N, C-alpha and C positions, 0 to 999 in steps of 0.2 A: 491981570492977577487971577481973575476968576477962570480965565481960559486955561491957565497953567494948572490950577487945582483940578479942573474937570478932566484934563488929559491924563493926570497922574492917577486917577481913580479907576478901579476895575469896572468893566462894563456891567451894567445892571442886567441880571438875568431875568428871564421871564419866570414868573412864579411857578408855572408848571414845569419848566426845565430845571429850576432850582430844586423842586421836590423830587424830580427823577434823579438828579445828581446826588441828593442826600440819600435816597433809597439805594442807589448804586453803591455809594460809599459804605452804607450800612451793611449791605450784602457782602461787600468785599471784606469788611472787618469781621463779620460773623463767620465767613468762610475761613479767614485766616485763623481766627480764634478756634474754630472747630478743628482745623487741621493741627494746630498746636496742641489742643487738648487730646486729640487722637494719638499724636506722637508721644505725649506725656504718658497716656494710659498704656501704650505699647511698651514704652521704656520701663514703666513700673511693673508691668506684667513679666517682662523678661528678667528684670532684676529680682522680682519676687520668686520667679521660677528658678533662677540660678541659686538663690539662697536655699530654697526648699530642696533642690537637687543635691546641693552640697551637704545639707543636713541629713538627707536620706542616705547618701553614701557614707557619711561619718557614722550614722546610726547603724548602717549595715556592717561596717567594719568593726565597731565596738560590739555589736550584737554577736557577730560570728566569733570574736575573740572570747567573749564572756561565755557563750554556749559551749565552746570547746575547753575553755580554761577552768571555769568554776568547778566542774566535777573533779578535776585533778587535785583540788584542795581536800578531797575526801578519798581515802584509800582503804582497801581491804586489810583488815588486821585481826589478830586473835589475842585475847587475854588468857595467858596460860599460867596455871599454878606450878611454878618450877621448884622442885625440891633438889637442893644442891647435895646430892647423895654422896656421902663420904666413901661409899663402896665404888663409886665411879671416879670421883676426884681423889685419886690415890697419890697425888704428888706430895702430900703432907703439908704442914704449916709453912708459912713464909719463914725462911731462915733468918736468924738474927746473928749479928756479929758477936762472937764470943770474946771474952776478955783475953787479951794477948794475941788474938788472931790477926794475922796480917791482912790488910785490905785486899791484896791479890787473891788470897785463899778464900776470903769471904765472897769476893766477886765471883770466883769460880763456883762456889756452892750456890750462889744466887742464880747464876746463869743456868746451872744444871736444874734448879727448881723451876725456872721459867720454861726450860725445854720440856720437863715432865708435865708442866701445866698445859703446854701446847699439844701434847699427845693425848690429853684427856678427850674422851668422846662426848663433847658438849652437845652434839645433836641428840644423843641418847637422853639427856636431861629434858630437852624440848619435846622429844617424842613421848617420854613418860608423862610430861605435863598434859599433852593432848589426850593421851590414853586415859588419864585421870578424869577428864571431862566426859569421855565415852569409852567404856571398857571394850566395846565392839571394835574399836580401832586397833586393838592389839594384832589382829590378823592382817592389818594393812600397815604395819610399822615401817616397812621399807619404802612406802610411798609418802609417808608423812614428811620426810625431809624435803620433798619437792614442793611442799605447800608454802613454806616461808623462805624469805630471802637468806642467802648464805651468810650474810654478815651478822645475823642474830646469834649464831653460835660463838662468834668472836666477841660479841658484846657480853655474853655470859662470862667468858674468860676474863675480859677486862674488868668486869664487876668484881670477880674474885680476886684479881690482882690488887684492885683498889681497897677491897675489904675482905680479907681472908676469913673473917668471922662468919661470913655467909654460909660456909660449909656446914652442913647439918641442919640448915634452916630452909623454910619454904617461903617463897615470895611470888606474888602475882606480877607477871611481867607482860606488857603489851608488845607483841612482835608483829612485824609487817609481813603481809603475804608476799610471795614472789611476784615479780613484775608480770610474768606470763599468766599467773593465776589471777592477778588483778584485772588484766586485760580480758581474760575469759569471763570472769564474773561480771565485769562492767558491760559486757556485750560489745566490746570494741573489735571483736573478731567474728567472722562468719562461722557459726557453729556447724553449718552444713558442709564445710570443707572436709575433704578426706583426711584420714589420720596422718598421712605422710606430709600434709601441709600444715598440720597443727604443731605448735611448740610443745604441747604437753601430751603425755600418753593418755589413752582412753581411761585408764585406771585413776590417774591423778585428776583428770577432768571430772569424772564421776564423783570422786572423793571430795573435790572442792564444792561441787553443787550440793552434795549431801551435808557438809559442814555449814554451808551457807543457809541451807534450809533449817538446820538445827539451831542456828543462831550462834554457833561457835565462831564462825567467820562473820564479822560485822564490818560495816562501812563507817569509819570514824574520821574525824578531822585530822588531816595529815600535818602534824607539826614539824616533821622531819624536813619538809621542803624549806623551812625557815632556819632550822638549827643545824643541818648537815651540809658538808661540802659535796661536790660532785663525786660520783663513784661509777667506775666501769665494771668492777667485779660484782657489785650489788646495785643494779639500776633502781630497785624499789626504794632505796634509801637516798637517792640523789637529791641534793638540795641546793639552795642558793646562798648559804651562809658565806662560803669563800668568795663568791662573786660580789655579794653585797658588801663585805668588808673591803674588798678591792676597790669597788666604786666609791665607798665612803672615804677611804684614804685619798683617792685621786681628787674627789671633790674638795676635801680639806686643803689639798695642795693648790688647787685652782683658786679657791677663795683667798688663801694666804698670799699667793703670788700675783694672780691676774688682776684681781679687783683693786688692790692698793696701787699697783703700777699703772693700770689703765686709768683710774680716776685721777691720779696725780698728773699723768701725761695729758689728759684732756683739759684739766684746769690750766696747766701751763700753756698749752696751745691756744686755748680760747681766751684766756685773760691776760697773759703776760708775754707770750712770744711776739717778737716783732713781725710785722706783715711784710715778708720779702719772699724771694724765689725759693729760699731754703725751706721755709715753713710750708710753702705751696707744694714743694716736692714731697715733704713728709706727709702732708694731708692726703695727697693723691695716692701715695703708697699705702697709707693706712686703709683708705677706701678700697684699694685693689686687694689688699690682704683679706678683707672681709669677704671677698667673693672667691678666694682661692679654694679649690676643693680640699676637703679635710684630709684626703689621702696624701696630699702633698706635705702636710704637716707631719704625717706619719713617716714619710721618707726622710724629712728633715730630722725628726727625732731619732730615727734609727741611725742616721749618719753621724749626728753630733753627740747625742747622749750615750749611745751604745758603742758606735764605732770609734769615736774620738775620745770621749770622756770615760769610756769603759764602765758605765753604770750597769748594775745587774739587769739581765734580761728578764722580761715578764714582771718587772717590779712596779707597784703602784706609783713609786717615785717618778719613774720615767714616763708612765702614762699621764701622771698629773702635770709634769712639765710640758709634754706635748699638747695636752688639752689647754694648758694655760696660754701657750703661744697661739692656739687656735681661737681662744675666747678673747684675747687681748684686743683685737680690732673692734669687736662688737661692744665691749665695755667702753672703749674710747669714743666711739661714734655716738652711742646712746648718752654718755655723760656730756659730751659737747652739745648735743641736741637739747638736753635738759638745761644746761647753762644758757644757751641762746634763748630759751623760752622765758627766762626771767626778764621782765621789762627793763629797758635802759634807765628808766626813771629811778629805779632802786639804786643803781650804781651812782647816778648823778646826785641823788639826795644824800647818799652816804659821803661821797667826796665833797659835796658842798658843805657838810657839817664838820669837815675837818678830818674824816677818817682816811687812813692811808690806803693804798691800793690793796695791800695784803689784808687789812682789816675789812675792807669793803667786800672782798671775795669770800673770806672765811666766816665773817660775822653776819653777812646779809645775803649775798648771792647763793652761797653753797647751801644754807639751810632751806632756802626756797626751792632749790633744784634737787634736794635730797629724794623726794618721791620718785622722780624720773630716774635718778642714778640707781636707787635700790631696785627699781623695776628692771632696768637694763642689765644690772649685774646678776640678778636672780635668773632672768631669762637666759643670759649667757651661760650660767652654771647648768641650768636645765638642758640647754642644747648640748653642752659638753657631756652631761650624764648619758645621753642617748647615742653618742658617737661610737661607731664600731670600726670603721676603716682604718683610722690612724693607729688603733690599738692592735689590730692584726699585724701591722708591719713592725711592731716592736716586740712581738713574741707573746702577747697576752692571749693568744689562741691556744696555747699549750694546755694540756690537761693537768690540773693542779688539784690534788685530792686532800688539801689541808686548808685551814682557815689562816690567812696571813695575820701575824701578830704585829708587824711593823710595816711601814711603807717600803722597806727594802726586801721583804719576803716575796717569793714568787706568788703570783695571784692571777686571777682573771677578773672580768667585769660583767655586770648584768647583761649589757647588749651582746657581748661576746659569748656569754653562756647560752643565750638564746640562739645565737648562730651555731654553736656546737650541738645543742640539743636537737635543733631541727634537722641536722644531718645524721642523727644517730640511727643505727641499723634497726633498733627495736622501735620502729616508727609508730606502731599502734599504741605504745605506752608513752613515748616521748612527744608525740604530737600534742596531746592534751597538756603535758607538763610544760611544753614550750609556750603554749597559750597562757598557762598559769604564770610563767615567768614574765610574759609580756604584760599581764595584768599588774604584776608587782611593779614593773618598770613604769608603766603608765600612771599608776597610783602615785609614785614618787614624783613624776614630772608634773602631774596635775596638782599635787600638793605644793610643789615649788611655785608654780604659776599662780595658785590661789594665794600663797604667801605674798607674792609680788603685788597682786591686786589689793590685798588687805593693807600692806604697808603703804601703797600709794594712796589709798583712801584715808589712812590714819594720819599721814604726814602732809597731805595735800593742803595747800594754802591758796585761798581764792583772793584775787585782788581786782 
């Protein structure tokens, strides 16, 4: 018995050998730990470097956009005391329909009055207003019309159309400087270039510098970039109002169509659909659709909504439908992920207390998944807001000089407007304006993502 126990025991080591073995094991462990710590430090270093590098490039991108775009929110302008001189506005008062006069005859007189109003020398009123600020400008009257953008004369005409009582009165009116004048005064063109390479004549350039020095031309906040649509005849008045309304209509359509359908589809697939090969095929296709390039959805929209259904070209309705198709897979996937994140114990407890499957989902599971659903939906809408390629294929790259009143009116969108402005031939002026439009678009997208974060924090439930 004792022999068996002795043979099963490890041989007794010499104390000196045992100490050497312990020392060897200690060094091996220390070496292993040191190697692991070095690897951990190297990994942390590269991870931290990657984060810093990423933040550097993001800061570089945003910084370059802000440096180029922020100055475009201020534009050269003049506040001119315009006297609506009856000696110049000789078209007479707005005609009124006489008793017993036929509508056709009244319309004929009204059209004749409009024609006479169109023949008025509105530029003379603006020139007179500038000369009133400095009498010495009388000798340069012919050059004054080159200082302001051409649409300002038409604005005076429209003001008298809307309120004929202005004739004979004086009113201070803020007018925008011409785009080339703004570029010259802002220093966005090389002043040392020869005259044949300058957009303005030497006389107009000298006059612009003179009025700038006198304080007649000032740099003021440009509200027209938010209130005006795009313009080719008067680039200085080009704005984002038409593109903004087009994007707004499209986002409303995306929210109305994509989010309810996407959330309902995700709830059915996750909570009610039987697990068989049909649902597997549906799930695989939804995941594949989320990875399809956006331009493919544009081709689909052009083929179905325009080619087959004959919906209006360049309409926010078509753009909203195309973006809804593109956003739908994202909403479904994020909603299903939020539903899966709800612990199974919530469902089991509700069913155990006698709740039906429908009550369990809508009274217990869905409220807990709401933060993730809202986050996914808003991020999907923000992604749709920045899409350009599918909108180009349905004609939303066309020039539209009006603000859409309904989703059926022709329109463009903010990212498409950026695309159009960056290719404008008046590059010195529109380069900054393009960056300003990017700032507006980024502000909207950051706002939507901030809303998603806030909603997630507000409705988040910890268990």
